[in-house]
GUNUGU-118459 format. One line per 8 residues: for each residue x, y, z of N, C-alpha, C, O. Coordinates in steps of 0.2 Angstrom, whole numbers. Each point is the difference from the previous one (the first is absolute). Layout:
! GUNUGU-118459
X:Y:Z:X:Y:Z:X:Y:Z:X:Y:Z | ... .
This chain:
! GUNUGU-118459
316:229:-323:-5:-3:-4:-5:5:-2:-5:0:3 | 6:3:-9:-4:6:-2:-5:-2:-5:-5:3:-1 | 6:-9:-2:-5:-2:-5:-7:-3:3:0:-2:6 | -5:2:-10:-6:-3:2:-1:-6:-4:0:1:-6 | -2:-7:9:-1:-6:-4:-7:-1:-1:-4:1:5 | 1:-5:-10:-6:-2:0:-2:-5:5:-4:0:4 | 9:-5:-4:0:-6:5:6:-1:3:5:0:-4 | -5:-1:10:6:-3:4:-1:-7:2:-5:-1:3 .
9:-3:-4:0:-7:2:5:-2:6:6:1:-1 | -9:-3:6:4:-2:6:0:-7:0:-5:-4:0 | 11:1:2:1:-7:1:4:-4:-5:2:3:-5 | 0:-9:7:4:-4:-4:-3:-6:-2:4:-5:-2 | -10:4:2:-3:-6:-2:-2:-1:-7:0:5:-4 | -1:-11:1:-1:-1:-7:-6:4:-2:-1:2:-6 | -5:-2:10:-6:4:-2:2:7:-2:-2:3:-5 | 6:0:10:2:7:-1:4:1:-6:-1:5:-4 .
5:-10:2:5:0:-5:-4:0:-7:2:4:-5 | -7:-8:5:-4:-1:-6:-4:6:-2:0:3:-5 | -3:0:11:-4:6:-1:4:6:-2:-2:5:-3 | 8:-5:5:4:6:-1:6:0:-5:2:5:-2 | 0:-11:1:6:-1:-4:6:1:4:6:1:-2 | -7:-1:9:5:0:5:0:-6:4:-5:-2:3 | 11:0:-1:1:-5:5:7:0:3:5:0:-4 | -5:-1:10:7:-1:4:-1:-5:5:-4:0:4 .
8:-5:-5:0:-6:4:7:0:4:5:0:-4 | -5:0:10:7:-1:4:3:-6:-2:-3:-5:-1 | 10:6:1:4:-6:0:0:-4:7:3:3:4 | -7:-8:-4:-1:-3:7:6:-3:3:3:-4:-3 | -2:6:9:5:-4:4:-4:-4:5:-1:1:5 | 0:-7:-8:-5:-5:3:3:-2:7:-4:0:5 | 10:-2:-4:3:-2:6:0:5:5:-2:-1:6 | 4:7:-8:0:6:5:-7:1:3:-1:2:5 .
-4:-2:-10:-7:2:2:-3:-5:5:-3:2:5 | 5:-8:-6:-4:-5:5:5:-3:5:-2:-2:6 | 9:3:-7:4:-3:6:4:6:3:3:-1:5 | -3:7:-7:3:6:3:7:0:-1:3:4:3 | 0:-9:-7:7:0:-1:1:1:-8:-4:-3:-4 | 10:6:2:1:1:-7:5:-6:-3:2:1:-5 | -1:-6:9:4:-5:-2:-3:-7:0:0:-4:5 | -3:2:-10:-3:-6:-1:5:-6:-1:6:2:-1 .
-8:-8:3:5:-5:0:3:-1:-7:-4:1:-5 | 10:-4:4:3:0:-6:-3:-5:-5:0:1:-6 | -4:-6:9:-3:-5:-5:-5:2:-4:-3:-3:-5 | 0:9:7:-5:3:-4:2:4:-6:-4:1:-5 | 11:0:4:2:3:-6:0:8:1:-3:2:5 | 6:2:-10:0:7:1:-7:3:0:-4:-2:-4 | 3:7:8:-7:3:1:-1:4:-7:-6:1:-2 | 11:1:-2:-1:4:-6:-4:-4:-5:-2:2:-5 .
3:-9:6:-3:-5:-5:-8:-1:1:-3:-3:-4 | 1:6:10:-7:-1:1:-4:6:-2:2:6:1 | -8:-7:-4:-5:5:-2:-7:-3:3:-4:-3:-4 | 3:5:10:-6:-3:4:-6:5:0:1:5:3 | -6:-7:-7:-6:4:0:-4:-1:6:-2:-6:1 | 0:11:4:-3:-2:6:-7:-2:-1:-3:-4:4 | 0:6:-10:-7:-2:-1:0:-3:-8:-2:4:-4 | 5:-10:4:1:-2:-7:-7:-3:-3:-4:-3:3 .
3:5:-10:-5:-3:-3:1:-1:-7:4:4:-4 | -6:-10:1:1:-2:-7:-5:4:-4:-5:2:2 | 7:-1:-9:-5:3:-5:-3:-5:-4:4:-5:-3 | -10:5:2:-3:-5:-5:2:3:-7:-1:5:-2 | 3:-10:-2:4:2:-7:-5:4:-4:2:4:-4 | -8:-6:4:-5:4:-4:-5:4:4:-5:3:-2 | 8:-1:8:-5:3:5:0:8:-1:4:3:-4 | -8:0:9:-1:7:-1:6:4:2:2:5:-3 .
3:-8:8:6:4:2:4:0:-6:3:6:-2 | -2:-11:-2:5:0:-6:-3:4:-5:4:4:-3 | -10:-4:2:-3:5:-5:1:7:2:1:5:-4 | -2:-4:11:1:7:2:8:2:-1:1:6:-2 | 3:-10:4:7:2:-1:2:1:-8:4:4:-1 | -7:-8:-3:1:1:-7:-3:7:-2:3:4:-4 | -9:-3:6:-4:7:-1:5:6:2:0:5:-4 | 3:-6:9:5:6:2:6:0:-3:4:4:0 .
-2:-10:-4:6:-1:-4:6:-1:4:6:1:-2 | -7:-3:9:5:-1:4:4:-7:-1:5:-1:2 | -9:-3:-6:3:-7:-1:7:1:-4:4:-5:0 | -3:10:-4:6:1:-4:6:0:5:6:-1:-2 | -7:2:8:6:1:5:0:-6:5:4:0:4 | -8:-5:-5:-1:-6:4:2:-7:-4:-2:0:-6 | 4:-5:10:1:-6:-3:-4:-5:5:1:0:6 | -5:-4:-9:-4:-5:4:2:-7:-2:3:-2:-5 .
-4:-2:10:1:-8:-1:-6:-3:3:-3:1:5 | 1:-7:-9:-6:-4:2:2:-3:6:5:-2:2 | -11:1:2:1:-3:7:-2:-8:-2:-4:-2:-3 | 8:-2:7:1:-7:-2:-7:-4:1:-2:-4:-4 | -1:5:10:-5:-4:2:-6:3:4:1:5:4 | -7:-7:-5:-6:2:4:-3:-6:3:-2:-5:-3 | 1:5:10:-2:-6:3:-6:2:5:-1:6:2 | -2:-12:0:-5:1:5:0:-5:6:2:-6:-2 .
-3:7:8:0:-4:5:-7:-4:1:-5:4:1 | 5:-10:-1:-6:-4:0:1:-6:3:4:-4:-2 | -8:2:7:0:-6:4:7:-1:3:2:-6:-1 | 1:11:3:7:-1:3:6:-1:-4:5:-1:2 | -6:2:-9:5:0:-5:0:6:-5:-5:3:-1 | 11:-2:-1:0:5:-6:-1:-3:-6:3:-5:-2 | -7:8:-3:-1:-2:-6:0:6:-5:-1:5:1 | 3:-7:-7:0:5:-6:-7:2:-1:-5:-4:0 .
4:10:-2:-7:3:-1:-2:-2:-7:3:2:-5 | -8:-6:4:-2:-2:-7:-4:6:-3:-4:3:4 | 5:-1:-10:-3:6:-3:-4:-1:-6:-4:4:-2 | 5:-10:-1:-4:-2:-6:-3:-6:0:1:-4:5 | -5:2:-10:-3:-7:1:5:-5:0:-2:-5:3 | 7:5:-7:5:-5:0:4:-1:6:1:-5:2 | 0:11:1:4:0:7:-5:-3:5:3:-4:5 | -9:5:-6:-5:-3:5:0:-7:0:0:-3:5 .
1:0:-11:0:-7:-1:6:-3:3:0:-6:3 | 6:9:-3:6:-3:3:1:2:7:4:-3:4 | -8:7:-1:1:2:7:-2:-5:5:-5:-3:0 | 10:2:5:-1:-4:6:-5:3:5:-1:-4:5 | -1:10:-6:-4:3:5:-7:-3:0:-4:0:5 | 2:-4:-11:-7:-2:0:0:-8:-2:5:-2:-3 | -10:-1:5:-1:-7:-2:-3:0:-7:-1:5:-3 | 1:-11:0:-2:-1:-7:-6:3:-2:0:4:-5 .
-6:-5:8:-6:3:-2:0:7:1:-3:4:-3 | 6:-1:9:0:7:1:4:3:-6:-1:6:-2 | 6:-9:0:4:3:-6:-4:1:-6:1:5:-3 | -5:-10:2:-5:1:-6:-4:6:1:-2:4:-5 | -1:-4:11:-5:6:1:4:7:0:-3:4:-3 | 9:-4:6:4:6:-1:2:2:-7:0:6:-2 | 2:-11:-2:1:1:-7:-5:3:-3:1:5:-4 | -7:-7:5:-6:3:-4:-1:7:2:-1:5:-4 .
2:-3:11:0:7:2:5:4:-3:-1:6:-2 | 7:-9:2:6:4:-3:-1:2:-7:1:5:-3 | -4:-10:-1:-2:1:-7:-5:5:-1:1:5:-4 | -6:-5:8:-5:6:0:3:7:1:-1:4:-3 | 6:-4:8:3:6:2:5:2:-6:-1:6:-2 | 4:-10:-1:5:1:-6:-4:3:-6:2:4:-3 | -8:-7:2:-4:1:-6:-4:6:1:-2:3:-5 | 1:-1:11:-5:6:2:3:6:-3:5:3:1 .
-10:1:-5:2:6:-3:-6:5:2:-6:-2:-2 | 7:7:5:-5:4:3:-4:3:-5:-6:1:1 | 9:0:-7:-4:3:-6:-3:-5:-5:-3:2:-5 | 3:-8:7:-3:-6:-4:-4:-4:4:2:-5:3 | -9:6:-3:-5:-3:4:0:-8:-2:-2:-4:5 | 5:2:-10:0:-7:-2:4:-4:5:0:-6:0 | 5:9:3:5:-3:5:-3:0:7:4:-2:4 | -10:5:-3:-2:1:7:-4:-5:3:-1:-1:6 .
-1:-4:-11:-4:-6:2:-6:3:4:-3:-4:5 | 0:9:-7:-6:3:3:0:3:7:-5:1:3 | 11:0:-1:2:3:6:1:7:0:5:2:-4 | -8:2:8:2:8:0:5:0:6:-3:1:6 | 9:0:-7:5:0:6:0:6:3:4:1:5 | -8:4:-7:0:6:4:-6:-1:5:0:5:5 | -3:-10:-5:-6:-1:5:1:-7:4:-1:0:6 | 4:-5:-10:1:-6:3:6:0:5:5:3:-2 .
-5:-5:8:5:0:5:6:-5:-2:-2:-5:-4 | 8:6:6:5:-5:-1:-2:-7:3:1:-5:-3 | -4:5:9:-2:-6:3:-5:-4:-4:0:-6:-1 | -5:10:-2:-5:-3:-5:3:-3:-6:-1:-5:-2 | 6:9:-1:4:-3:-6:4:-6:2:-1:-5:-4 | 4:5:9:5:-6:2:-5:-6:1:2:-5:-1 | -8:6:5:-4:-5:2:-3:-4:-6:-1:-6:0 | 1:10:-6:-2:-3:-6:4:-6:-2:-2:-5:-4 .
9:6:6:5:-5:-2:1:-6:5:4:-4:-1 | -7:5:7:0:-5:5:7:0:3:2:-6:3 | 2:11:-2:7:0:2:0:0:8:-5:3:3 | 10:-7:0:0:0:7:3:6:3:3:4:-3 | -3:-4:10:2:6:3:8:1:-1:2:6:0 | 2:-11:0:7:1:-1:2:3:-7:4:4:0 | -8:-7:-5:1:3:-7:-2:8:0:3:4:-3 | -9:-3:6:-2:7:1:5:4:3:1:6:-2 .
2:-9:7:5:4:4:6:2:-4:2:6:0 | 1:-10:-4:6:2:-4:-2:4:-6:4:5:-2 | -10:-6:-1:-2:4:-5:-1:8:2:2:4:-3 | -6:-4:9:-1:7:2:6:4:3:0:6:-1 | 4:-10:4:6:4:4:6:0:-4:4:5:0 | -2:-11:-3:6:0:-4:0:1:-7:5:2:-3 | -11:-2:0:-1:2:-7:-3:7:-1:3:4:-4 | -8:-3:7:-4:6:0:3:5:4:-2:6:0 .
6:-8:5:4:4:5:-5:4:4:2:6:2 | -8:-8:0:-4:3:5:3:-1:7:3:-5:1 | -4:10:4:4:-1:6:-5:-2:5:2:-2:6 | -8:1:-7:-5:-3:5:-6:-3:-4:1:0:-6 | -6:-3:9:-5:-4:-4:-6:5:-1:-5:-3:-2 | 5:9:2:-5:4:-2:-2:0:-7:-6:1:-2 | 11:-3:-2:-1:0:-7:-5:-6:-2:-3:1:-6 | 2:-6:10:-5:-5:-2:-7:3:0:-4:-3:-4 .
3:8:7:-7:3:0:-1:6:-4:-5:4:0 | 10:-3:-4:0:6:-5:0:-2:-7:1:-6:-1 | -3:10:-4:0:-2:-7:6:-4:-2:5:2:1 | -6:-7:-5:5:-5:-2:5:3:-5:5:-2:-1 | -8:8:-3:4:3:-5:7:2:2:5:-2:-3 | -4:5:9:6:2:3:5:-6:0:6:0:-2 | -8:-6:5:4:-6:1:2:-3:-6:6:-2:-1 | -11:2:-4:2:-3:-7:5:5:-3:5:-3:-3 .
-5:9:3:5:5:-2:7:-1:3:5:0:-3 | -5:-1:9:6:-1:4:3:-7:-2:6:0:-1 | -10:-5:0:3:-7:-2:3:1:-7:5:-3:-1 | -9:6:-3:3:1:-7:6:4:0:5:-1:-4 | -4:6:8:6:4:1:6:-4:2:5:0:-3 | -6:-5:8:5:-4:2:2:-5:-6:6:0:-1 | -11:-3:-2:2:-4:-6:4:3:-5:5:-2:-3 | -7:8:1:3:4:-5:7:2:2:5:0:-4 .
-4:2:10:6:2:3:5:-6:0:6:1:-2 | -9:-6:4:4:-7:0:3:-1:-7:6:-3:-1 | -10:3:-4:1:-1:-7:5:4:-3:4:-1:-5 | -3:7:8:4:6:-4:7:-2:0:3:1:-5 | 0:-4:10:7:-2:0:1:-7:1:6:-3:0 | -12:-1:0:0:-7:-1:5:-3:6:4:-5:-2 | -4:8:8:4:-3:5:-5:-3:5:-5:-3:-1 | 8:3:8:-4:-3:5:-5:4:4:-3:-3:4 .
3:9:-6:-4:5:4:-3:5:-5:3:1:-5 | -8:3:7:-2:6:-3:3:6:1:-2:6:-2 | 7:-6:7:3:6:3:7:2:-3:4:-4:-3 | -3:10:3:7:3:-1:2:4:5:-4:3:4 | 11:-1:-3:3:4:5:6:3:-3:4:-3:-4 | -3:9:6:6:4:-3:6:-3:3:1:-2:5 | 4:1:-10:7:-1:2:3:5:5:-1:6:-1 | 4:-8:7:2:4:5:-6:2:5:1:4:4 .
-7:-6:-5:-5:1:4:-4:6:-1:2:4:-5 | -7:-2:9:-4:6:-1:4:6:1:-3:6:-2 | 8:-6:5:5:6:1:2:3:-7:3:5:0 | -4:-9:-5:2:3:-7:-5:5:-2:2:5:-4 | -8:-5:7:-5:5:-2:2:7:1:-2:4:-4 | 5:-2:10:2:7:1:4:3:-5:-2:5:-3 | 7:-9:1:4:3:-6:-4:1:-6:1:5:-4 | -5:-10:2:-4:0:-6:-4:6:0:-1:4:-5 .
-3:-3:11:-5:6:0:4:6:1:-2:6:-3 | 8:-6:6:4:7:0:2:2:-7:0:6:-1 | 2:-11:-3:2:2:-7:-6:2:-4:0:5:-3 | -6:-8:4:-6:2:-3:-2:7:2:-2:4:-4 | 2:-3:11:-1:7:2:4:5:-3:-3:6:-2 | 9:-7:2:5:5:-3:-2:1:-8:0:6:-2 | -2:-11:-1:-2:1:-7:-6:5:-1:0:4:-5 | -4:-5:10:-6:4:-1:0:7:5:-5:3:1 .
11:-2:1:1:7:4:-2:-1:7:-1:6:3 | 0:-12:0:-2:0:7:5:1:5:6:0:-2 | -8:2:8:5:2:5:-1:-5:5:-5:-1:3 | 11:-3:-1:-1:-4:6:6:1:5:5:2:-2 | -7:-3:8:5:2:6:0:-6:4:-5:-2:3 | 11:-1:-1:1:-6:4:2:2:7:3:6:1 | -4:-10:4:2:1:6:-2:6:4:4:3:3 | -10:0:-5:-2:6:3:-3:-2:7:-5:-4:1 .
8:7:5:-3:-3:6:-6:4:3:-2:5:-2 | -2:-9:5:-6:2:4:-4:5:-4:-2:6:1 | -1:-9:-7:-4:4:-4:-7:1:3:-3:-5:3 | 0:11:-3:-6:1:3:-5:4:-5:2:5:-3 | -8:-8:3:-5:3:-5:-3:6:3:-2:0:6 | 2:6:-9:-2:6:2:-7:1:-3:-2:-2:-5 | -3:5:9:-7:1:-2:-1:8:1:2:3:4 | -7:-1:-9:-2:7:0:-6:1:5:-2:-5:3 .
-1:11:-2:-5:1:4:-7:-4:-1:-4:-1:4 | 4:-1:-10:-6:-4:-2:1:-8:1:-4:-4:-2 | 10:2:5:1:-7:1:3:-3:-6:0:-7:0 | 2:10:-6:2:-3:-6:8:0:1:3:5:2 | 0:-11:-5:7:0:0:3:5:-5:-3:1:-5 | 8:2:7:3:6:-4:7:0:0:3:4:-4 | 1:-9:7:7:-1:-1:3:-5:5:-4:-3:4 | 10:2:-5:4:-5:4:6:4:3:4:3:-4 .
-3:-4:11:6:3:3:5:-5:2:-2:-5:3 | 8:6:-5:6:-4:2:6:4:1:2:4:-4 | 2:-5:10:6:4:1:-1:7:0:4:4:-2 | -10:-2:4:-2:8:1:-2:3:-7:-1:6:0 | 1:-10:-5:-2:3:-6:-7:-3:-2:-1:-6:1 | -3:10:-5:-7:-3:-2:0:1:-7:1:5:-3 | -3:-11:0:-2:0:-7:-8:0:-1:-3:-4:3 | 1:9:-7:-7:1:0:-3:-5:-6:3:-1:-4 .
-9:-1:5:-3:-4:-5:-8:0:1:-3:3:4 | 0:-6:-9:-7:0:0:-3:-7:2:-6:0:3 | 10:-5:-3:-2:-7:2:5:-3:3:6:1:-2 | -7:-5:7:5:-5:3:-2:-7:-1:-6:-2:2 | 11:-2:-4:-1:-7:0:4:-4:5:6:2:-1 | -8:-6:5:4:-3:5:-2:-7:2:-6:-1:-1 | 10:-2:5:-2:-6:4:-3:2:6:1:5:3 | -4:-10:1:-4:2:6:5:3:6:-3:3:4 .
9:-5:-4:5:2:5:0:8:1:2:3:5 | -3:0:-11:1:8:0:-6:3:3:1:6:2 | -7:-9:-2:-6:4:2:-4:-5:5:-5:-2:-2 | 8:0:7:-3:-5:5:-7:2:2:-4:-5:2 | 2:11:-2:-6:2:3:-6:0:-6:-6:2:1 | 8:-4:-7:-4:-1:-5:-1:-7:-3:-3:-1:-5 | 5:-4:9:0:-7:-1:-3:-4:6:0:3:5 | -2:-9:-7:-2:-4:6:4:-7:-1:1:-2:-6 .
1:-1:11:3:-7:0:-5:-5:-2:-6:0:3 | 7:-4:-8:-4:-5:-2:3:-7:1:-3:-5:-2 | 9:4:5:3:-6:1:7:0:1:3:6:1 | 0:-12:-1:8:0:1:3:-6:-4:-3:-5:0 | 8:6:-3:4:-5:-4:5:-3:4:4:4:3 | -3:-10:-2:6:-4:3:4:-3:-5:-2:-3:-5 | 9:4:5:4:-2:-5:6:-3:3:3:3:5 | 0:-9:-8:6:-2:2:5:0:-6:-3:-1:-6 .
9:3:7:5:0:-6:5:-5:2:3:0:5 | -1:-4:-10:5:-5:1:5:0:-5:-1:1:-6 | 7:-2:8:6:-1:-5:2:-7:0:1:-3:6 | -1:0:-12:1:-7:0:5:-2:-5:2:4:-4 | 0:-10:4:6:-3:-5:-3:-5:-5:3:-4:-3 | -10:4:2:-3:-5:-4:-7:3:-2:-3:5:3 | 0:-8:-8:-7:2:-2:-5:-2:5:2:-4:5 | -8:6:-5:-6:-3:4:-1:-7:-2:-1:-1:-6 .
2:-4:11:-1:-7:-2:-7:-1:-3:-5:4:1 | 5:-9:-6:-6:-2:-3:-2:5:-5:-6:0:-2 | 10:4:-1:-2:5:-5:4:-1:-6:2:5:-4 | 0:-11:3:4:-2:-6:6:4:-1:3:2:-6 | 1:-1:12:6:4:0:-1:7:-3:5:3:-3 | -11:0:3:-1:7:-3:4:5:4:0:0:6 | 4:4:-10:4:5:3:-4:6:2:2:4:4 | -8:-4:-7:-5:6:2:-7:-4:0:-1:-3:-5 .
-3:5:10:-6:-3:0:-5:3:5:2:4:4 | -9:-5:-6:-5:2:5:-4:-6:2:-2:-4:-4 | 1:3:11:-4:-5:2:-6:4:4:1:3:5 | -7:-5:-7:-6:3:4:-3:-6:4:-1:-5:-2 | 0:7:9:-3:-4:4:-7:2:2:-1:5:4 | -4:-8:-8:-7:3:2:-2:-1:7:2:-5:3 | -6:10:-1:-2:0:7:-3:-6:3:1:-2:5 | -5:-1:-9:-4:-7:3:5:-5:1:-1:-4:4 .
7:4:-8:5:-5:1:3:0:6:4:-4:3 | -4:10:0:4:2:7:-5:1:5:2:1:6 | -9:-1:-7:-5:1:5:1:7:2:-1:2:6 | 2:3:-10:1:7:1:-6:4:-4:-4:-3:-4 | 4:10:6:-4:4:-4:3:3:-6:-4:3:-4 | 10:-3:4:4:3:-6:5:-4:-3:3:-5:4 | -1:6:-10:5:-4:-3:7:1:2:1:5:3 | 4:-9:-4:7:1:2:3:-1:-7:-2:-4:-4 .
8:8:3:4:0:-6:7:-1:1:3:2:5 | 0:-6:-9:7:-1:0:3:3:-7:-3:-1:-5 | 8:5:6:4:3:-6:7:-2:1:3:0:5 | 0:-2:-11:7:-2:0:3:3:-6:-2:-1:-6 | 8:4:7:4:2:-6:7:-1:2:2:-2:6 | 3:2:-11:7:-2:2:5:4:-5:-2:5:-3 | 8:-8:3:5:3:-4:-2:0:-7:3:4:-4 | -8:-8:2:-1:-1:-7:-4:7:-3:0:2:-6 .
-3:2:11:-3:6:-1:5:6:2:-2:6:0 | 8:-8:2:5:5:2:-2:3:7:2:6:0 | -5:-9:4:-2:3:6:3:-3:6:-1:2:6 | 6:-7:-7:4:-3:5:6:-2:-2:1:-1:-6 | 4:-1:10:7:-2:-3:-1:-7:-2:-6:-4:1 | 10:1:-5:0:-6:-3:-2:-6:5:4:0:5 | -9:-4:-7:-1:-5:5:-5:2:6:-2:-5:4 | 0:11:-4:-5:2:6:-7:2:-3:-1:2:-6 .
-3:-4:10:-8:1:-1:-3:5:5:2:-1:6 | -6:5:-8:-4:4:5:-7:-2:0:-3:0:-6 | 0:-2:11:-7:-2:1:-4:5:4:3:2:6 | -9:-1:-7:-5:4:4:-6:-5:2:-2:-3:-5 | 0:4:11:-7:-3:2:-4:5:2:2:4:5 | -8:-3:-7:-4:6:2:-7:-2:0:-2:-4:-3 | -2:8:8:-7:-1:0:-3:5:4:4:4:3 | -10:-3:-3:-4:5:4:0:-3:7:-2:-5:1 .
5:9:4:1:-2:7:-7:-1:3:-4:5:-1 | 3:-11:4:-7:-1:3:1:0:8:-4:-1:4 | 11:1:-2:2:0:7:5:5:1:3:3:-5 | 0:-3:11:6:5:1:6:-5:1:5:3:3 | -5:-9:-6:6:-4:1:2:-2:-7:-2:-6:-3 | 5:10:-1:2:-1:-7:4:-6:-1:-1:-4:-5 | 6:2:9:4:-6:0:-4:-6:0:1:-5:-4 | -6:5:8:-5:-6:0:-4:-1:-6:-1:-5:-3 .
-2:11:1:-5:0:-6:4:-2:-6:-3:-3:-4 | 9:5:3:3:-1:-6:4:-7:-1:2:-2:-5 | -3:-2:11:3:-6:0:-1:-5:-5:4:-3:-3 | -11:3:1:-2:-5:-6:4:1:-6:2:-4:-4 | -1:11:2:4:2:-6:8:-1:1:3:-3:-4 | -1:5:10:7:-1:2:2:-8:-1:6:-1:-2 | -10:-3:5:1:-7:0:2:-3:-7:3:-5:-1 | -6:9:-4:1:-3:-7:7:3:-3:1:-3:-6 .
2:7:9:6:3:-3:6:-5:1:5:1:-4 | -5:-6:8:6:-4:2:5:4:4:-2:5:3 | 8:-7:-2:5:3:4:1:7:-3:1:2:-6 | 0:3:11:1:7:-2:7:2:3:1:-2:6 | 2:7:-9:7:3:3:-2:5:5:3:0:5 | -8:4:-7:-2:5:5:-7:2:-1:-3:-1:-5 | -1:3:10:-7:1:0:-1:6:4:2:1:6 | -6:4:-9:-2:6:3:-8:1:0:-3:-3:-5 .
1:6:10:-8:1:0:-1:8:0:3:4:3 | -9:-2:-6:-2:7:1:-8:0:-1:-3:-5:-3 | 0:10:6:-7:1:-1:-1:7:-2:4:5:2 | -9:-3:-6:-2:7:-1:-8:1:-1:-3:-5:-2 | 1:10:4:-7:2:0:-2:1:-7:3:4:-4 | -9:-6:2:-3:2:-6:-6:5:1:-4:-1:4 | 5:6:-8:-5:6:1:-3:2:-7:3:-2:-5 | -9:5:6:-3:2:-6:-3:8:1:-1:1:6 .
1:3:-11:-2:7:1:-8:0:2:-4:-4:-3 | 3:9:7:-7:2:1:-2:7:-1:-5:2:1 | 10:1:-5:-2:8:-1:-4:0:-7:-1:-5:-3 | -1:11:2:-3:2:-7:5:4:-4:0:6:1 | 3:-9:-6:5:4:-4:-2:6:-3:4:5:-1 | -11:-4:-1:-2:6:-3:-1:5:5:0:6:-2 | 1:-7:8:-1:5:6:7:2:2:1:6:2 | 4:-11:-2:7:2:3:5:-1:-5:6:2:2 .
-7:-4:-8:5:0:-5:6:-5:2:6:0:-2 | -8:-5:7:5:-5:2:-2:-7:-3:-6:-2:1 | 10:-1:-5:-1:-7:-3:4:-5:3:6:0:-1 | -9:-4:5:4:-5:4:-1:-7:-2:-6:-2:-1 | 12:-1:0:-1:-7:-2:-2:-5:6:1:2:6 | -3:-8:-8:-1:-5:5:6:-4:1:4:-1:-4 | -3:-1:11:7:-4:1:0:-7:-4:-5:-2:-2 | 11:0:1:1:-6:-3:-3:-6:4:1:0:6 .
-5:-5:-10:-2:-6:3:5:-5:1:6:1:-2 | -7:-7:4:5:-5:1:1:-4:-6:5:-4:0 | -9:5:-5:1:-4:-6:7:1:-4:3:5:1 | 0:-10:-4:6:0:-4:-1:1:-7:5:-2:-4 | -10:5:2:-1:2:-7:-3:7:0:-3:2:5 | 3:1:-11:-2:7:-1:-7:2:-1:-2:6:-1 | -2:-11:0:-7:0:-3:-4:5:4:-4:4:-3 | 4:-4:10:-4:4:4:3:7:0:-4:5:1 .
11:-5:0:3:7:0:-1:4:-5:-2:6:1 | 2:-8:-8:-1:4:-5:-7:3:-1:-1:5:-3 | -4:-9:5:-7:2:0:0:7:4:-4:4:-2 | 7:-4:8:0:6:4:3:6:-4:-2:6:1 | 8:-8:-4:3:6:-4:-4:3:-5:-1:6:-1 | -3:-11:-3:-4:3:-6:-6:3:3:-2:5:-3 | -1:-7:9:-5:4:3:2:7:2:-4:5:-1 | 10:-5:4:3:7:2:1:4:-6:-2:6:0 .
5:-9:-5:1:4:-7:-7:4:-2:0:5:-2 | -5:-9:2:-6:2:-2:-3:6:4:-3:5:-2 | 4:-6:9:-3:5:4:4:6:0:-2:6:0 | 9:-6:-1:4:6:-1:-1:3:-6:0:6:-1 | 0:-9:-5:-1:3:-7:-7:0:-2:-1:4:-5 | -3:-8:7:-7:0:-3:0:-4:-6:-5:0:-4 | 10:-3:2:0:-4:-6:2:-8:1:3:-1:6 | -5:-3:-10:2:-7:0:6:-1:-4:0:3:-5 .
4:-8:7:6:-1:-3:-1:-5:-6:-3:-6:2 | 5:7:-8:-1:-4:-5:6:-5:0:6:2:-2 | -7:-8:3:6:-5:1:0:-5:-6:3:-6:1 | -6:8:-7:1:-4:-6:7:1:-3:1:5:-4 | 4:-9:6:7:1:-1:3:-6:-4:-3:-5:0 | 8:6:-3:4:-6:-3:4:-3:6:5:2:2 | -7:-8:0:3:-4:5:7:-2:-1:4:-1:5 | -2:1:-11:7:-3:-2:5:5:2:6:-1:0 .
-8:7:2:5:5:3:3:-2:6:5:3:2 | -8:-7:2:3:-3:6:1:-7:-1:-4:-5:1 | 11:4:-3:2:-7:-2:4:-3:6:2:4:4 | -2:-10:-3:4:-3:5:6:-3:-2:1:-3:-6 | 4:3:10:7:-2:-2:0:-8:0:-4:-3:4 | 9:0:-7:0:-7:0:4:-2:6:3:4:4 | -4:-11:-2:3:-3:5:8:1:0:3:-1:-5 | 0:3:11:7:0:-1:3:-7:1:6:-1:0 .
């Protein structure tokens, strides 16, 4: 490796792929990984028909990740399909997430009088225009907290719960004490994304799963003259006498560089553990019950509904997205681990799945960087959280992009470049 590169990107995660135009995801041998045998039972169907993303996340149709993919022009190599349903767990049952004033009126989540109050709040959010003070009703949402805004409409705790966690996609309740503008923008994004394909959810997902991204970015990389190397063993970051990253060594060869971008596993002495994710993976022969027979769906279980400190998430995809054989469904239950017993912690979500053909469990540590990139030229991403959507993930990507380049990414793009396939 005689060349010197401006930046070397280590890792196979989506964050690294967006930042670099490179991504490599292993063809997962799920059965072998968790059972130690390469021979799954015949009733599961051929292993080649499964495309299981170990950290699956849906994309908001009008969201930042889709805009980023369009900005990089990688969408020309990808096909998306709308996700069927978006649901929330409330008072022991699964309900469709209402996103507009009319849906609020029809929702069984609320009683008659609460529906009227919620409808007024939704109308305020729908009509709110940051640049038009006449829509603000005298409220400065950069100063008024979310709790203060919601209290104006007299909404009860259950309504606040699904608005904050299933619509605005906050992961904890800190948002209640922060400026309301962020929550209003998140709610508007949800409604706009839902309206885009006029389906049952605001989400889209690539046909054949997120594993399609490697090929798309590999093609894009080739177009722009990028070099990518797969299956390089034991990559080690090299540092010069000043402690700055200057190259990466693998197989006895060193590629020189000026900057290194990587996930926390490559530089464990420059990160700190901030939590742990617990996840269950289920193979099923049916959709998640009470989700209107949705072949793909997200169900959010807000923390208060479970008596927990963190939300729980259900993700379901199936043969309709070409990630499983005909008639099979793949479901994930994930949460921020609060104990060392993931099987017990995940039980509230697993109980919602109905009968499962197979069930697997795993945990992984979440880490965040503690280094100073300006001193060591190392740009380290934060580990993936437990959520099953990309809204938090892409914020880390854009923050890293700005730190690496010193520029902000202009994401004013033509969203029609990422279209969704029709139902099969």
